[in-house]
VOPAGU-2260 file (C-alpha; in pm, 1 decimal, decimal comma):
REM VOPAGU-2260
SITE   aa  ch    i         X         Y         Z
SITE  MET   A    0     808,0   -2163,1    1597,1
SITE  PRO   A    1     641,1   -1887,4    1393,2
SITE  LEU   A    2     673,6   -1519,9    1475,9
SITE  ARG   A    3     343,5   -1368,2    1591,4
SITE  LEU   A    4     264,2   -1045,5    1404,7
SITE  GLY   A    5      -0,8    -817,9    1558,0
SITE  THR   A    6    -222,7    -642,8    1306,5
SITE  ARG   A    7    -548,0    -451,6    1285,6
SITE  ARG   A    8    -834,0    -632,7    1110,6
SITE  SER   A    9    -899,5    -387,0     828,9
SITE  GLN   A   10    -835,5    -505,5     475,9
SITE  LEU   A   11    -554,9    -251,9     432,9
SITE  ALA   A   12    -387,2    -341,1     763,6
SITE  LEU   A   13    -404,1    -712,2     681,8
SITE  THR   A   14    -261,5    -652,4     334,0
SITE  GLN   A   15      27,3    -449,1     477,9
SITE  SER   A   16      93,4    -708,4     747,4
SITE  ARG   A   17      92,2    -998,9     502,1
SITE  HIS   A   18     342,0    -810,5     286,9
SITE  VAL   A   19     575,7    -769,9     585,9
SITE  ALA   A   20     521,2   -1131,8     693,2
SITE  ASP   A   21     610,1   -1256,6     344,7
SITE  ALA   A   22     922,8   -1037,2     339,9
SITE  ILE   A   23    1037,5   -1174,7     677,6
SITE  THR   A   24     987,3   -1533,3     562,1
SITE  ALA   A   25    1162,7   -1467,3     231,2
SITE  ALA   A   26    1461,9   -1308,4     406,3
SITE  SER   A   27    1496,8   -1549,4     697,7
SITE  GLY   A   28    1290,7   -1860,8     628,9
SITE  ARG   A   29    1104,3   -1795,6     954,9
SITE  PRO   A   30     724,9   -1849,8     932,3
SITE  VAL   A   31     497,6   -1567,9    1051,8
SITE  GLU   A   32     138,8   -1589,7    1174,3
SITE  LEU   A   33     -98,0   -1291,7    1192,0
SITE  VAL   A   34    -271,0   -1212,2    1521,5
SITE  HIS   A   35    -580,0    -991,2    1479,1
SITE  ILE   A   36    -614,8    -706,9    1729,9
SITE  THR   A   37    -896,1    -451,9    1751,5
SITE  THR   A   38    -794,9     -93,4    1834,6
SITE  GLU   A   39    -993,7     200,6    1972,4
SITE  GLY   A   40    -989,9     362,0    1628,6
SITE  ASP   A   41   -1148,3      49,9    1477,2
SITE  ARG   A   42   -1429,7      34,2    1735,6
SITE  SER   A   43   -1545,2     395,7    1698,2
SITE  GLN   A   44   -1686,6     581,7    1400,7
SITE  ALA   A   45   -1621,2     919,4    1564,2
SITE  ALA   A   46   -1383,9    1160,2    1393,7
SITE  ILE   A   47   -1016,6    1101,2    1467,2
SITE  THR   A   48    -992,7    1446,7    1625,8
SITE  GLN   A   49   -1275,1    1354,8    1868,5
SITE  LEU   A   50   -1102,3    1027,7    1960,5
SITE  GLY   A   51    -786,2    1210,5    2054,5
SITE  GLY   A   52    -601,6    1185,2    1723,3
SITE  THR   A   53    -258,6    1031,4    1751,9
SITE  GLY   A   54    -236,6     674,3    1872,5
SITE  VAL   A   55    -597,4     554,0    1846,3
SITE  PHE   A   56    -495,9     281,3    1598,2
SITE  VAL   A   57    -179,4     192,4    1787,8
SITE  SER   A   58    -217,9     148,1    2164,4
SITE  ALA   A   59    -381,4    -197,2    2157,5
SITE  LEU   A   60    -105,3    -330,8    1931,1
SITE  ARG   A   61     160,2    -190,6    2163,1
SITE  ASP   A   62     -14,4    -337,3    2467,5
SITE  ALA   A   63      -2,6    -679,8    2300,1
SITE  LEU   A   64     368,9    -634,5    2228,6
SITE  ARG   A   65     445,5    -542,8    2588,8
SITE  ALA   A   66     234,3    -832,6    2716,4
SITE  GLY   A   67     427,8   -1074,5    2496,1
SITE  THR   A   68     119,2   -1200,2    2312,1
SITE  VAL   A   69     275,4   -1086,5    1981,5
SITE  ASP   A   70     640,6   -1054,2    1874,3
SITE  LEU   A   71     604,4    -765,2    1632,3
SITE  ALA   A   72     344,2    -523,2    1500,3
SITE  VAL   A   73     298,3    -342,8    1170,6
SITE  HIS   A   74     170,2      14,8    1174,6
SITE  SER   A   75      93,5     274,4     912,7
SITE  TYR   A   76     379,6     499,9    1022,9
SITE  LYS   A   77     170,6     816,0    1005,1
SITE  ASP   A   78     -60,6     674,0    1276,8
SITE  LEU   A   79     220,7     657,1    1534,4
SITE  PRO   A   80     270,4     921,1    1805,0
SITE  THR   A   81     598,9    1106,0    1751,0
SITE  ALA   A   82     732,6    1032,5    2101,4
SITE  GLU   A   83     941,3     718,8    2143,5
SITE  GLU   A   84     764,8     433,5    2321,3
SITE  PRO   A   85     960,5     294,8    2619,9
SITE  GLY   A   86    1053,1     -71,1    2576,5
SITE  LEU   A   87     965,3     -77,0    2205,6
SITE  VAL   A   88    1164,3       3,7    1891,8
SITE  ILE   A   89    1089,7      62,6    1523,7
SITE  ALA   A   90    1312,5    -218,4    1399,9
SITE  ALA   A   91    1236,6    -171,7    1029,0
SITE  VAL   A   92    1100,7      85,3     784,9
SITE  PRO   A   93    1045,2    -115,1     464,2
SITE  PRO   A   94    1066,9      50,2     119,7
SITE  ARG   A   95     800,9     319,9     100,7
SITE  GLU   A   96     502,6     342,7    -130,8
SITE  ASP   A   97     435,4     667,0    -320,6
SITE  PRO   A   98     332,6     908,2     -39,0
SITE  ARG   A   99     110,9    1138,1    -246,0
SITE  ASP   A  100    -263,6    1183,6    -203,8
SITE  ALA   A  101    -503,9    1056,5    -468,2
SITE  LEU   A  102    -844,1    1178,2    -587,5
SITE  VAL   A  103   -1125,7     936,6    -664,0
SITE  ALA   A  104   -1395,3    1141,6    -836,5
SITE  ARG   A  105   -1716,3    1085,9   -1030,1
SITE  ASP   A  106   -1702,6    1073,2   -1408,2
SITE  GLY   A  107   -1321,3    1054,0   -1411,2
SITE  LEU   A  108   -1286,0    1419,4   -1309,4
SITE  THR   A  109    -966,1    1580,1   -1178,5
SITE  LEU   A  110    -963,0    1825,2    -887,8
SITE  GLY   A  111    -955,5    2124,1   -1120,5
SITE  GLU   A  112   -1246,1    1985,8   -1324,3
SITE  LEU   A  113   -1483,0    1948,4   -1027,6
SITE  PRO   A  114   -1744,5    2227,5   -1042,3
SITE  ALA   A  115   -1759,5    2478,9    -756,8
SITE  GLY   A  116   -1982,9    2341,4    -480,5
SITE  SER   A  117   -1878,8    1981,2    -541,5
SITE  THR   A  118   -1859,0    1770,1    -224,5
SITE  VAL   A  119   -1517,8    1617,0    -148,1
SITE  GLY   A  120   -1480,4    1374,7     142,4
SITE  THR   A  121   -1175,2    1337,8     366,1
SITE  GLY   A  122   -1114,8    1260,3     731,6
SITE  ALA   A  123    -783,7    1447,4     761,9
SITE  PRO   A  124    -766,1    1810,8     881,2
SITE  ARG   A  125    -444,8    1847,3     675,0
SITE  ARG   A  126    -634,6    1764,1     355,1
SITE  VAL   A  127    -934,2    1976,6     456,5
SITE  ALA   A  128    -710,3    2280,6     507,7
SITE  GLN   A  129    -509,8    2237,3     187,5
SITE  LEU   A  130    -814,6    2167,3     -30,0
SITE  ARG   A  131    -981,1    2483,5     100,0
SITE  ALA   A  132    -660,6    2679,9      43,7
SITE  LEU   A  133    -674,7    2597,7    -328,5
SITE  GLY   A  134    -973,4    2828,8    -360,6
SITE  LEU   A  135   -1171,3    2598,8    -589,9
SITE  GLY   A  136   -1501,4    2649,6    -408,3
SITE  LEU   A  137   -1528,0    2285,1    -307,6
SITE  GLU   A  138   -1736,3    2171,7      -9,5
SITE  VAL   A  139   -1508,6    1953,0     201,6
SITE  VAL   A  140   -1701,6    1690,5     400,4
SITE  PRO   A  141   -1563,1    1487,1     696,0
SITE  ILE   A  142   -1577,2    1108,3     646,9
SITE  ARG   A  143   -1454,7     796,3     826,0
SITE  GLY   A  144   -1442,0     430,5     727,4
SITE  ASN   A  145   -1225,3     192,4     529,6
SITE  VAL   A  146   -1117,9     246,8     170,2
SITE  ASP   A  147   -1418,8      73,5      16,2
SITE  THR   A  148   -1661,4     264,7     240,6
SITE  ARG   A  149   -1509,2     596,5     137,7
SITE  MET   A  150   -1493,3     515,2    -232,2
SITE  GLY   A  151   -1848,8     382,7    -215,2
SITE  LYS   A  152   -1974,0     730,8    -128,0
SITE  VAL   A  153   -1863,6     841,6    -475,7
SITE  THR   A  154   -2010,8     536,7    -650,1
SITE  THR   A  155   -2351,6     595,7    -485,7
SITE  GLY   A  156   -2345,3     968,4    -563,1
SITE  GLU   A  157   -2340,1    1071,6    -196,4
SITE  LEU   A  158   -2017,5    1260,3    -266,8
SITE  ASP   A  159   -1857,9    1393,0    -583,6
SITE  ALA   A  160   -1509,2    1282,2    -480,3
SITE  VAL   A  161   -1292,0    1155,4    -197,3
SITE  VAL   A  162    -921,6    1206,4    -125,7
SITE  LEU   A  163    -723,4     905,7      -4,3
SITE  ALA   A  164    -360,8     806,8      36,9
SITE  ARG   A  165    -234,8     666,1    -292,0
SITE  ALA   A  166     -24,3     413,9     -97,9
SITE  GLY   A  167    -326,4     238,6      48,3
SITE  LEU   A  168    -495,2     213,7    -289,4
SITE  ALA   A  169    -174,5      72,4    -439,3
SITE  ARG   A  170    -143,3    -193,4    -169,2
SITE  LEU   A  171    -507,5    -292,9    -219,6
SITE  GLY   A  172    -477,1    -304,6    -598,9
SITE  ARG   A  173    -727,7     -20,6    -641,9
SITE  LEU   A  174    -526,3     233,4    -840,5
SITE  ASP   A  175    -766,2     191,3   -1134,1
SITE  ALA   A  176   -1017,7     400,9    -938,1
SITE  VAL   A  177    -783,7     701,2    -907,7
SITE  THR   A  178    -879,6     994,3   -1129,6
SITE  GLU   A  179    -581,6    1212,3   -1029,4
SITE  VAL   A  180    -269,0    1176,5    -818,2
SITE  LEU   A  181    -239,2    1512,6    -644,8
SITE  ASP   A  182      76,1    1715,0    -702,0
SITE  PRO   A  183     252,3    1784,0    -367,5
SITE  LEU   A  184     275,7    2148,3    -477,2
SITE  GLN   A  185    -103,7    2152,6    -442,7
SITE  VAL   A  186    -158,0    1908,8    -155,9
SITE  LEU   A  187     150,8    1814,9      44,9
SITE  PRO   A  188     129,2    1465,8     202,9
SITE  ALA   A  189     113,4    1382,8     572,0
SITE  PRO   A  190     441,5    1310,3     752,3
SITE  ALA   A  191     534,1     942,1     696,3
SITE  GLN   A  192     240,9     880,7     460,2
SITE  GLY   A  193     300,4     565,9     254,3
SITE  ALA   A  194     554,9     427,8     502,4
SITE  LEU   A  195     520,4     127,1     731,8
SITE  ALA   A  196     672,6      92,7    1078,3
SITE  VAL   A  197     759,1    -256,4    1199,3
SITE  GLU   A  198     785,2    -250,3    1576,8
SITE  CYS   A  199     908,9    -503,1    1832,6
SITE  ARG   A  200    1031,8    -511,5    2192,1
SITE  SER   A  201    1367,0    -336,9    2227,5
SITE  ASP   A  202    1510,7    -628,4    2428,5
SITE  ASP   A  203    1408,3    -890,5    2168,9
SITE  ASP   A  204    1742,8    -921,9    1991,3
SITE  VAL   A  205    1635,5   -1216,8    1776,2
SITE  THR   A  206    1333,4   -1039,3    1625,0
SITE  ARG   A  207    1527,1    -713,6    1585,1
SITE  SER   A  208    1793,7    -899,2    1390,6
SITE  LEU   A  209    1536,3   -1061,4    1161,8
SITE  LEU   A  210    1364,6    -728,9    1095,2
SITE  ALA   A  211    1688,0    -544,4    1017,6
SITE  ALA   A  212    1689,6    -710,3     675,3
SITE  LEU   A  213    1365,1    -525,8     588,1
SITE  ASP   A  214    1492,2    -177,3     672,9
SITE  ASP   A  215    1530,6      75,7     390,1
SITE  ALA   A  216    1778,2     350,9     479,6
SITE  GLY   A  217    1628,6     604,9     238,5
SITE  ALA   A  218    1272,4     551,9     358,5
SITE  ARG   A  219    1386,2     576,4     720,9
SITE  ALA   A  220    1574,4     903,9     658,5
SITE  CYS   A  221    1269,3    1059,9     489,5
SITE  VAL   A  222    1035,3     950,8     766,6
SITE  VAL   A  223    1271,9    1077,1    1037,1
SITE  ALA   A  224    1292,2    1418,4     869,4
SITE  GLU   A  225     914,9    1445,8     821,6
SITE  ARG   A  226     818,2    1324,6    1168,9
SITE  THR   A  227    1078,1    1544,7    1336,4
SITE  VAL   A  228     896,7    1843,5    1184,0
SITE  LEU   A  229     573,2    1713,5    1337,5
SITE  ALA   A  230     733,8    1652,2    1676,1
SITE  ALA   A  231     913,6    1987,5    1686,8
SITE  LEU   A  232     586,3    2164,7    1605,1
SITE  GLU   A  233     429,9    1966,7    1893,3
SITE  ALA   A  234     152,4    1865,4    1656,0
SITE  GLY   A  235     -28,6    1533,2    1637,5
SITE  CYS   A  236    -140,0    1337,1    1332,3
SITE  SER   A  237    -473,2    1525,1    1339,5
SITE  ALA   A  238    -308,2    1868,0    1298,9
SITE  PRO   A  239    -305,4    2044,6     957,1
SITE  VAL   A  240      69,7    1977,4     918,7
SITE  ALA   A  241     219,2    1835,4     600,5
SITE  ALA   A  242     573,8    1722,0     527,7
SITE  HIS   A  243     738,6    1541,7     238,9
SITE  ALA   A  244    1101,0    1435,4     204,3
SITE  GLU   A  245    1285,8    1282,5     -89,3
SITE  VAL   A  246    1634,1    1131,1    -103,8
SITE  GLY   A  247    1870,9    1206,9    -388,4
SITE  GLU   A  248    2243,0    1196,9    -451,5
SITE  ALA   A  249    2445,0    1489,3    -316,5
SITE  GLU   A  250    2737,4    1645,0    -504,9
SITE  ASP   A  251    2982,6    1460,2    -279,3
SITE  GLY   A  252    2821,8    1128,2    -375,2
SITE  GLY   A  253    2636,9    1075,0     -47,2
SITE  ASP   A  254    2260,1    1072,7       5,0
SITE  GLU   A  255    2085,2    1408,1      45,1
SITE  VAL   A  256    1738,4    1469,6     188,0
SITE  TYR   A  257    1520,2    1742,8      35,1
SITE  LEU   A  258    1243,8    1829,5     283,1
SITE  ARG   A  259     931,8    2042,3     241,8
SITE  ALA   A  260     671,7    2116,6     509,7
SITE  SER   A  261     366,2    2334,5     562,0
SITE  VAL   A  262     107,6    2432,8     819,2
SITE  THR   A  263    -227,5    2551,0     682,5
SITE  ALA   A  264    -519,0    2722,2     854,9
SITE  ILE   A  265    -815,6    2485,5     868,7
SITE  ASP   A  266   -1029,5    2732,5     670,3
SITE  GLY   A  267    -758,1    2758,1     405,3
SITE  SER   A  268    -715,6    3132,7     459,6
SITE  ASP   A  269    -344,0    3125,7     542,1
SITE  ALA   A  270     -43,1    2895,2     536,5
SITE  VAL   A  271     329,4    2888,0     605,4
SITE  ARG   A  272     555,9    2674,1     390,8
SITE  GLY   A  273     925,2    2604,6     382,7
SITE  SER   A  274    1193,7    2372,9     253,6
SITE  THR   A  275    1549,8    2268,3     331,8
SITE  ALA   A  276    1807,2    2012,9     221,9
SITE  GLY   A  277    2108,8    1839,2     367,8
SITE  PRO   A  278    2279,8    1504,9     426,0
SITE  ALA   A  279    2050,8    1209,1     493,4
SITE  THR   A  280    2249,3    1143,5     810,6
SITE  ASP   A  281    2124,4    1482,0     939,4
SITE  ALA   A  282    1755,2    1406,7     876,9
SITE  ALA   A  283    1645,6    1484,7    1231,9
SITE  ARG   A  284    1837,6    1813,6    1238,5
SITE  LEU   A  285    1681,2    1918,5     908,1
SITE  GLY   A  286    1335,8    1849,3    1049,1
SITE  ARG   A  287    1402,6    2051,9    1364,9
SITE  GLU   A  288    1542,1    2346,8    1171,5
SITE  LEU   A  289    1253,0    2356,4     926,5
SITE  ALA   A  290     999,5    2335,7    1209,5
SITE  ALA   A  291    1173,2    2626,9    1384,7
SITE  GLU   A  292    1150,1    2830,0    1064,9
SITE  LEU   A  293     777,2    2756,3    1033,7
SITE  LEU   A  294     720,8    2852,6    1397,8
SITE  ASP   A  295     907,5    3179,9    1343,5
SITE  ARG   A  296     668,2    3253,6    1058,5
SITE  GLY   A  297     347,0    3191,9    1254,9
SITE  ALA   A  298     277,8    2817,5    1241,4
SITE  ALA   A  299     177,3    2798,0    1608,1
SITE  ALA   A  300    -108,4    3044,6    1561,7
SITE  LEU   A  301    -238,3    2852,6    1258,6
SITE  MET   A  302    -236,5    2524,0    1450,6
SITE  ALA   A  303    -402,2    2681,2    1756,2
SITE  ALA   A  304    -680,9    2823,8    1542,0
SITE  SER   A  305    -739,8    2481,0    1392,1
SITE  ARG   A  306    -802,2    2302,0    1723,1
């Protein structure tokens, strides 16, 4: 009997879900069928902040899991609320795609080459804030829609550029359209960007066991560190919060997490940034400590002003 995998209907969601389904079958021999589910975020073209931000692409998938109509669901990890969901568990964090943001601009231009007054589209307050903070004189325009819809606004000349997650473009085979991968020193990624979360019922031992083979310890440690910053700041995925963790080898031979995070005023006028490092096994602690440092330096006021 095949496992039933709940997925959104967008091209990116289907691509991500097929990748996970193929990995499950390769690891276990178990067939997987995709079950299409429409979420609130898919039905509305309103801005994510107007829809309530966190969770609008997730709740319908979780309802299907709880109802037993699907056995597992694949999420873009950055879409998930930070609070744990009773009765459900993230059973696997597969190897992560490059989490950086990417620019798709007219005429092959980079961010620094776009003339002042150029229109740049993005739906994320985090990107809006950081792009404005660069002081390049760009006009940042809110947009929604799938990858092709957003990129099409550049092709038609409606916008000069758009900023998208590089990971999504990689999974869709669209990296040829990227004119610049943005340096995290300029634009720090969203917490958990580029990572997938494979979720199932916490009491489903068989599915949990199958999914364990897909879990990547390094990717999980990075995501835990980044999302703990978000949770400790009590910020949702629509807040101008950025976090990026990398795993390297510590001097004692173990894995070490290097974590950076920032909170930026939505108008780009101010920001607080910080970094820390420590054992990968302490990822959650590192996230809490860095969030506390950012709060001590005024992050709460910047987030409040952005609402």
